[in-house]
PAZAPA-4460 file (N, C-alpha, C; in steps of 0.05 Angstrom, whole numbers, plus 32768, in hexadecimal, padded with zeros to 4 digits):
% residues 199
    n_x    n_y    n_z   ca_x   ca_y   ca_z    c_x    c_y    c_z   seq   type   mol
   826B   7B4A   7F0F   8259   7B52   7F25   823F   7B5D   7F19     1      M     A
   8229   7B52   7F22   820F   7B5B   7F17   8204   7B71   7F29     2      T     A
   81FD   7B87   7F1C   81F2   7B9D   7F2C   81D3   7B9C   7F2C     3      R     A
   81C9   7B9F   7F43   81AC   7B9E   7F46   81A1   7BBA   7F3E     4      T     A
   818F   7BBB   7F2A   8184   7BD5   7F23   8177   7BE3   7F3A     5      P     A
   817D   7BFD   7F3C   8171   7C0C   7F52   8154   7C12   7F4C     6      S     A
   8145   7C13   7F61   8128   7C19   7F5E   8124   7C36   7F65     7      R     A
   8114   7C43   7F55   810C   7C5F   7F5B   80F5   7C5F   7F6E     8      R     A
   80F9   7C6D   7F84   80E3   7C6F   7F97   80D5   7C8A   7F94     9      V     A
   80BC   7C89   7F90   80AD   7CA2   7F8C   80AC   7CB1   7FA6    10      A     A
   80AF   7CCC   7FA5   80AE   7CDC   7FBD   8092   7CD9   7FCA    11      P     A
   8091   7CDB   7FE4   8077   7CD9   7FF1   8065   7CEF   7FE9    12      P     A
   804C   7CE9   7FE6   8038   7CFE   7FDE   802D   7D0A   7FF8    13      R     A
   802A   7D24   7FF8   801F   7D30   8010   8002   7D28   8014    14      P     A
   7FFA   7D27   802D   7FDE   7D20   8032   7FCC   7D36   8029    15      S     A
   7FB2   7D30   8023   7F9F   7D45   801B   7F9E   7D5C   802F    16      P     A
   7FA0   7D56   8049   7F9F   7D6B   805D   7FB7   7D7E   805A    17      L     A
   7FCF   7D72   8056   7FE7   7D83   8053   7FE6   7D93   803A    18      L     A
   7FDC   7D87   8024   7FDA   7D96   800B   7FC7   7DAE   800E    19      S     A
   7FB1   7DA9   801C   7F9E   7DBF   8021   7FAA   7DD5   8031    20      G     A
   7FBA   7DCE   8045   7FC7   7DE1   8057   7FDB   7DF2   8047    21      L     A
   7FEA   7DE5   8035   7FFD   7DF4   8024   7FEF   7E08   8012    22      L     A
   7FD8   7E01   8007   7FC9   7E13   7FF6   7FC0   7E2B   8007    23      V     A
   7FB6   7E26   801F   7FAC   7E3C   8030   7FC3   7E4F   8037    24      V     A
   7FDB   7E43   803E   7FF2   7E54   8044   7FFB   7E65   802C    25      L     A
   7FFA   7E59   8015   8002   7E68   7FFD   7FEF   7E7F   7FF8    26      A     A
   7FD5   7E7A   7FFB   7FC1   7E90   7FF7   7FC5   7EA5   800C    27      L     A
   7FCA   7E9E   8025   7FCD   7EB1   803A   7FE5   7EC3   8034    28      A     A
   7FFB   7EB6   802A   8013   7EC6   8024   800E   7EDA   800E    29      G     A
   7FFE   7ED2   7FFA   7FF9   7EE4   7FE4   7FE7   7EFB   7FEC    30      S     A
   7FD6   7EF7   8000   7FC4   7F0C   8009   7FD0   7F1F   801D    31      L     A
   7FE7   7F17   8029   7FF3   7F27   803E   8003   7F3E   8033    32      S     A
   8008   7F3F   8019   8019   7F54   800E   800A   7F6E   800A    33      G     A
   801A   7F84   8009   8010   7F9E   8003   800F   7F9F   7FE5    34      C     A
   7FF8   7FA5   7FDA   7FF6   7FA6   7FBD   7FF3   7FC2   7FB3    35      S     A
   8004   7FCB   7FA0   8002   7FE6   7F96   7FEB   7FE8   7F83    36      S     A
   7FDF   7FFF   7F82   7FC7   8003   7F71   7FCD   8015   7F59    37      L     A
   7FD7   8009   7F44   7FDB   8017   7F2B   7FF4   8028   7F2C    38      G     A
   8003   8028   7F16   801B   8039   7F15   8034   802D   7F20    39      G     A
   8032   8016   7F2C   804B   800A   7F37   804C   7FED   7F2F    40      T     A
   8045   7FE7   7F17   8046   7FCD   7F0A   8037   7FB7   7F19    41      D     A
   8024   7FBF   7F29   8012   7FAC   7F38   8023   7F98   7F48    42      E     A
   803A   7FA0   7F52   804B   7F8E   7F61   803E   7F88   7F7C    43      A     A
   8042   7F70   7F86   8039   7F69   7FA1   8052   7F6A   7FB3    44      N     A
   804E   7F73   7FCC   8064   7F76   7FDE   805E   7F65   7FF7    45      F     A
   8072   7F58   8002   806F   7F49   801A   8073   7F5C   8032    46      V     A
   8060   7F5D   8043   8060   7F70   8059   806E   7F64   8071    47      V     A
   8080   7F73   807E   808D   7F69   8096   8079   7F66   80AD    48      G     A
   8083   7F5A   80C3   8071   7F54   80D9   8076   7F66   80F1    49      D     A
   8084   7F7C   80ED   8089   7F8F   8103   80A2   7F88   8113    50      G     A
   80B2   7F75   8109   80CA   7F6D   8117   80DE   7F85   811A    51      T     A
   80E9   7F88   8131   80FD   7F9D   8136   8119   7F91   8135    52      V     A
   812A   7F9D   8125   8146   7F95   8124   8157   7FAD   812C    53      V     A
   8167   7FAA   8142   8178   7FC0   814B   8195   7FBA   8143    54      Q     A
   81A3   7FCF   813A   81BF   7FCC   8131   81D1   7FD9   8146    55      I     A
   81E3   7FC9   8152   81F5   7FD5   8166   8205   7FEC   815A    56      P     A
   820C   7FFF   816A   821A   8017   8160   8233   8010   8150    57      A     A
   8242   7FFC   8158   825B   7FF6   814B   8257   7FE8   8130    58      E     A
   823E   7FE0   812A   8238   7FD2   8111   8229   7FE4   80FD    59      E     A
   8223   7FFC   8105   8214   800D   80F3   8224   8017   80DB    60      R     A
   8217   801B   80C5   8224   8023   80AC   8225   8042   80AA    61      T     A
   822C   804C   8093   822E   8069   808F   8213   8077   8093    62      D     A
   8214   8091   8099   81FB   80A0   809B   81EA   809F   8082    63      P     A
   81D1   809F   8085   81BE   809E   806F   81BB   80BA   8063    64      I     A
   81BE   80BB   8049   81BC   80D5   803A   81A3   80D5   8029    65      E     A
   818E   80E1   8033   8175   80E3   8024   816B   8100   8026    66      I     A
   8165   810B   800F   815A   8127   800E   8146   8128   7FF7    67      A     A
   8134   813B   7FF9   8120   813E   7FE3   810A   8151   7FEC    68      G     A
   80F8   8157   7FDA   80E1   8168   7FE2   80CD   8159   7FF2    69      P     A
   80BF   8167   8003   80A9   815B   8013   8090   815A   8001    70      S     A
   807B   814E   800B   8062   814D   7FFC   8057   8169   7FF8    71      L     A
   8060   817C   8009   8058   8198   8006   806D   81A8   7FF7    72      E     A
   8080   819A   7FEB   8096   81A6   7FDA   80A9   81B7   7FEB    73      D     A
   80AD   81AF   8004   80C2   81BC   8015   80DA   81AA   8016    74      E     A
   80F2   81B5   8016   810A   81A4   8016   810E   8195   8031    75      P     A
   8116   817C   802F   811C   816C   8046   8137   815E   8041    76      I     A
   8149   8160   8055   8163   8153   8053   8169   8146   806E    77      D     A
   816B   812B   806F   8170   811E   8088   818A   8127   8095    78      L     A
   819D   8131   8085   81B6   813B   808F   81B2   8152   80A2    79      A     A
   819C   8162   809E   8196   8178   80AF   818D   816F   80CB    80      D     A
   8187   8155   80CE   817E   814B   80E8   8193   813C   80F7    81      L     A
   81AC   813E   80EE   81C2   8132   80FD   81C3   813E   8119    82      R     A
   81C8   812D   812C   81C8   8135   8148   81AE   812E   8156    83      G     A
   819A   8126   8146   8180   811D   8151   817B   8100   8148    84      E     A
   816C   80F1   8159   8163   80D7   8150   814B   80DB   813D    85      V     A
   814C   80CD   8127   8137   80D1   8112   8128   80B7   810D    86      V     A
   810E   80BA   810C   80FC   80A3   8104   80F4   80A8   80E7    87      V     A
   80FD   8097   80D6   80F7   8099   80B9   80E3   8082   80B2    88      L     A
   80CB   808A   80A9   80B6   8077   80A3   80B2   8076   8085    89      N     A
   80B5   805E   8078   80B0   805B   805C   8093   8051   8058    90      I     A
   8083   805F   8048   8067   8058   8046   805C   8060   802B    91      W     A
   8044   8056   8025   8036   805E   800D   8018   8060   8012    92      G     A
   800C   8072   8004   7FEF   8077   8008   7FDF   805F   7FFF    93      S     A
   7FEA   804E   7FEE   7FDC   8037   7FE3   7FDF   801E   7FF4    94      W     A
   7FEE   8020   800A   7FF6   8009   801A   7FE5   8008   8033    95      C     A
   7FD4   7FF3   8035   7FC2   7FF1   804C   7FD0   7FEF   8067    96      N     A
   7FE5   7FE0   806A   7FF3   7FDF   8084   7FFF   7FFB   808B    97      P     A
   8007   800A   8077   8011   8026   807C   7FFA   8037   8088    98      C     A
   7FE2   8034   807D   7FCC   8044   8088   7FC5   803B   80A4    99      L     A
   7FC7   8021   80A9   7FC1   8016   80C4   7FD4   8021   80D9   100      A     A
   7FED   8025   80D1   8001   802F   80E5   8002   804D   80E7   101      E     A
   7FF4   805B   80D4   7FF6   8079   80D4   7FED   8086   80EE   102      A     A
   7FD7   807E   80FB   7FCF   808B   8114   7FE3   8085   812A   103      P     A
   7FF0   806D   8129   8004   8066   813D   801D   8078   813A   104      I     A
   8025   807C   8121   803C   808E   811C   8036   80AA   8124   105      L     A
   801D   80B3   811F   8016   80CE   8128   8019   80D1   8146   106      K     A
   800E   80BD   8155   8010   80BD   8172   802D   80BC   817B   107      E     A
   803D   80AB   816E   8059   80A9   8175   8068   80C3   8170   108      A     A
   8062   80D1   815A   806F   80E9   8153   806A   80FF   8168   109      S     A
   8054   80FC   8177   804E   8110   818C   8059   8108   81A7   110      E     A
   8061   80EF   81AA   806A   80E5   81C4   8088   80DF   81C5   111      Q     A
   8093   80D7   81AE   80AF   80CD   81AE   80C2   80E4   81A8   112      V     A
   80D8   80E5   81B8   80EC   80FA   81B5   80FF   80F3   819E   113      D     A
   80F5   80F9   8185   8104   80F4   816D   80F8   8105   8157   114      A     A
   8107   8109   8141   80FC   8117   812A   80F0   8102   8117   115      S     A
   80D8   8107   810E   80CA   80F4   80FC   80CB   80FF   80E0   116      F     A
   80D0   80ED   80CD   80CF   80F3   80B0   80C3   80DB   80A2   117      V     A
   80B1   80E0   808F   80A6   80CB   807F   80B4   80CC   8064   118      G     A
   80B2   80B6   8055   80BB   80B5   8039   80A9   80A3   8029   119      M     A
   809E   80AE   8013   808B   809E   8003   809A   8088   7FF4   120      S     A
   808B   8073   7FEF   8097   805B   7FE1   8085   8054   7FCA   121      F     A
   8090   8055   7FB2   8080   804E   7F9A   8065   805C   7F9A   122      R     A
   8065   8075   7FA1   804B   8084   7FA4   803F   8088   7F89   123      E     A
   8025   8082   7F87   8017   8086   7F6E   800C   80A3   7F6B   124      T     A
   8008   80B0   7F82   7FFD   80CB   7F81   8005   80DA   7F9B   125      S     A
   8015   80EF   7F98   801C   80FF   7FAF   8004   810C   7FBB   126      F     A
   7FEF   8111   7FAB   7FD6   811D   7FB6   7FC9   8108   7FC9   127      E     A
   7FCA   80EF   7FC1   7FBF   80DA   7FD3   7FCF   80D9   7FED   128      N     A
   7FE9   80DC   7FEB   7FFA   80DC   8003   7FF4   80F3   8015   129      A     A
   7FF0   810B   8009   7FE8   8122   8019   7FCD   811E   8027   130      L     A
   7FBB   8111   8018   7FA0   810C   8024   7FA3   80F9   803C   131      A     A
   7FB5   80E6   803B   7FB9   80D4   8052   7FC4   80E4   806A   132      V     A
   7FD7   80F6   8065   7FE2   8106   807B   7FCC   8117   8088   133      E     A
   7FBB   8123   8077   7FA5   8133   8082   7F92   8122   8091   134      R     A
   7F8B   810B   8086   7F78   80F9   8093   7F80   80F1   80B0   135      R     A
   7F9A   80EB   80B3   7FA4   80E2   80CD   7FB1   80F9   80DE   136      F     A
   7FB1   8111   80D3   7FBD   8127   80E2   7FDB   8126   80E6   137      G     A
   7FE8   8119   80D3   8006   8117   80D4   8013   8131   80CD   138      I     A
   8023   813B   80DF   802F   8156   80DA   804D   8155   80D4   139      E     A
   805A   813E   80D8   8076   813D   80D0   8078   813A   80B2   140      Y     A
   808E   8142   80A5   8090   8142   8088   8095   8127   807C   141      P     A
   808C   8124   8063   8092   810B   8054   80A1   8113   803A   142      T     A
   80B7   8106   8035   80C6   810A   801D   80B7   80FE   8006   143      I     A
   80B1   810E   7FF1   80A2   8105   7FDA   80B5   80F5   7FC8   144      A     A
   80B4   80DB   7FCA   80C6   80CA   7FBA   80B6   80B4   7FAE   145      D     A
   80BD   80AB   7F96   80AE   8096   7F89   80BA   807B   7F8E   146      T     A
   80D0   8079   7F9C   80DC   805F   7FA3   80FA   805E   7FA2   147      G     A
   8108   8069   7F8E   8125   8066   7F8D   8134   8071   7FA5   148      P     A
   8129   8085   7FB2   8137   8091   7FC9   813D   807D   7FDF   149      G     A
   812D   8068   7FE2   8132   8054   7FF7   814C   8045   7FF3   150      V     A
   8157   8046   7FDB   8170   8038   7FD6   8187   8044   7FE6   151      L     A
   8183   805D   7FEF   8197   8069   8000   819A   805B   801B   152      A     A
   8186   804A   8022   8187   803B   803B   8199   8022   8038   153      L     A
   81A5   801E   8020   81B8   8009   801C   81AC   7FEE   8022   154      G     A
   81BB   7FDE   8032   81B2   7FC3   8038   8199   7FC2   8048   155      R     A
   8190   7FD9   8053   8178   7FDA   8063   8160   7FE3   8052   156      Y     A
   8164   7FE8   8038   814E   7FF2   8027   8136   7FDF   8028   157      A     A
   811E   7FEA   802B   8107   7FD9   802F   80FE   7FCC   8015   158      P     A
   80F3   7FB4   8017   80E6   7FA7   8000   80CA   7FB1   7FFD   159      R     A
   80BE   7FBA   8012   80A3   7FC3   8011   809D   7FD5   8029   160      S     A
   8089   7FE6   8027   8080   7FF6   803E   806C   7FE6   804E   161      P     A
   8067   7FED   8066   8075   8001   8075   808F   7FF6   8081   162      P     A
   80A3   8007   8082   80BC   8001   8090   80C4   801B   809E   163      S     A
   80CE   8017   80B7   80D6   802E   80C7   80F3   802B   80D0   164      T     A
   8102   8041   80CE   811E   8041   80D5   8123   8055   80EB   165      Y     A
   8132   804D   80FF   813A   8061   8113   8158   8066   810E   166      V     A
   815E   807F   8108   8179   8088   8103   8185   8094   811B   167      L     A
   819E   808E   8121   81AB   8099   8139   81B3   80B6   8134   168      D     A
   81BF   80C3   8147   81C6   80DF   8144   81DA   80E5   812F   169      T     A
   81E8   80D0   8125   81FA   80D4   810F   81EE   80CD   80F4   170      R     A
   81D4   80C7   80F4   81C5   80C1   80DB   81C8   80A5   80D2   171      G     A
   81D2   8093   80E3   81D5   8077   80DB   81BD   8066   80E2   172      R     A
   81B7   8052   80D3   81A0   8040   80D9   81A7   8031   80F3   173      V     A
   8197   8035   8108   819C   8028   8122   8187   8013   8128   174      A     A
   816F   8015   811B   815A   8001   811F   8148   8001   8107   175      A     A
   813D   7FEA   8101   812B   7FE6   80EA   8112   7FD8   80F4   176      V     A
   80FB   7FE2   80ED   80E2   7FD5   80F3   80D5   7FCE   80D8   177      I     A
   80D3   7FB4   80D1   80C8   7FAC   80B8   80AB   7FA4   80BC   178      S     A
   8099   7FB4   80B0   807D   7FB0   80B4   8071   7FC6   80C4   179      G     A
   8057   7FC5   80C9   8049   7FDA   80D7   8050   7FDA   80F5   180      A     A
   8054   7FF2   80FF   8058   7FF6   811B   803D   7FF3   812A   181      I     A
   803D   7FE3   813F   8024   7FDD   814C   801E   7FEE   8164   182      T     A
   8032   7FFD   816F   802D   800E   8185   8042   8024   8187   183      S     A
   803A   803B   8190   804C   8052   8194   8061   804B   81A8   184      A     A
   8059   803B   81BC   806C   8033   81D2   8083   8022   81C7   185      G     A
   807E   8011   81B4   8093   8001   81A8   80A8   8013   819B   186      T     A
   809F   8027   818B   80B1   8039   817E   80C0   804A   8192   187      L     A
   80B3   8052   81A7   80C0   8061   81BC   80D7   8051   81C9   188      E     A
   80D1   8038   81CF   80E6   8026   81DA   80FE   8024   81C8   189      D     A
   80F9   8021   81AE   810F   801E   819B   811F   8037   819A   190      V     A
   8112   804E   819A   8121   8068   8199   8132   806B   81B2   191      V     A
   8127   8064   81C9   8136   8066   81E2   814E   8053   81E2   192      E     A
   814A   803B   81D7   8161   8029   81D5   8177   8034   81C3   193      D     A
   816F   8040   81AD   8182   804C   819A   8192   8062   81A8   194      V     A
   8183   8073   81B7   8191   8089   81C5   81A5   807E   81DA   195      K     A
   819D   8068   81E7   81AF   805D   81FB   81C8   8050   81EF   196      A     A
   81C5   8047   81D6   81DB   8039   81C8   81E9   804A   81B3   197      D     A
   81E2   8064   81B3   81EC   8076   819E   820A   807A   81A2   198      D     A
   821A   8070   8190   8237   8073   8193   8244   807F   817B   199      G     A
***
């Protein structure tokens, strides 16, 4: 039996228009990240789009254990806030989306019935972080952490700031917002949903 040699078919080449579009998308992706400014190995971070993920009460994991000094060197322990809904915002002074959401978080902290706590992420200078708080009039405390503390969030640990967590009254992650919060009302709705589903 004679076998006919198989012919190799070259894969189709993308059109010049498609190739150009792929280049534009690649550049846009590289520009959308939060870039650290010195001291954090110049890593680029992909910023979330503000998507809210809520975790039903029966699927929530163990309480989050995070403690440390504030930017003003005062002790903070999330365990002390058990019994309250807590909004934990992970941010850095070097992160532009974090700065963009800062006035919204300030507004939310004055309107939303929850305890607010910040936590620094790969912070290059705690003095810079304090300057950001003063600039935006943020009065809730921020835990001075250079990054490893976020590992306490387990499978919900952020890849990049800003990320915001709503903890239920037992200290469990009940909702995650990846990316900048765009309105105080959105955060208020999430907190109210967590309270209604707090089990």
